[in-house]
C-alpha positions, 0 to 999 in steps of 0.5 A: 774799537779793538781794531783801532787800538791795534793799528797803534801797536806799529814800529816803535811802539810795538817794540815797547809793548813786546819789550814790556810783554816779555820782561813781564814786570813794571818797567820805568821809563828809563829801563825802556830807553835803555833796553830799546836804545831810545834817543831820549826818556821823553821818547819812550814815555811818548809811546809808553802814554801811546800804549797806555792810552790804547789799554795796552798798559797801566801804571803801577807806582810810577812803572808801567805793566802790560794790561792786556795781550793783544799778540793773539798768535803767540804763546808766552814760554818764559821770557819768549814769544813764540808763534802758535805755527812753531807747534802745528809745525813740529806736529806736521813735520814729526807726523811727516817723518813718521810717516816716511819712515815707520809707516811706509809699505812695502810696496809703495801705493797710491794711497801712500804716495797720496798721504805723504804729498798732502803730509808734505804739502801741510808741514811746509805751510805751516813751516812757511806760516812759522818763519813768515810770522817769526820774521816779519816780527809779529811776535 
């Protein structure tokens, strides 16, 4: 059931869902149309109806509001959606910088080299996943 519902969130429907999620308050059809530059209110109604049928949004006094949050790989900060990987990336890069500056021994050992390379690879993976999520638009 959840997979079927998630399949409905593609293209413009996903953009409408993201818009409602970012606004965080009840929004009318015309507001959605204007904000997303849709050709007519009927296009906005079509996508809002798809979201309503999948139980992602509900009507409140003629306006639409997000009913459940599907984007599990994101965190909402104020009106912004950021990927969870961003926090992992910040932590890994910080650990890498600390390892290179504060924890650097006078004589470089094999262990230090191994842990530094491991932290660098970890940082790269998290930064890559963050960029991929952001660019792909899965937010």
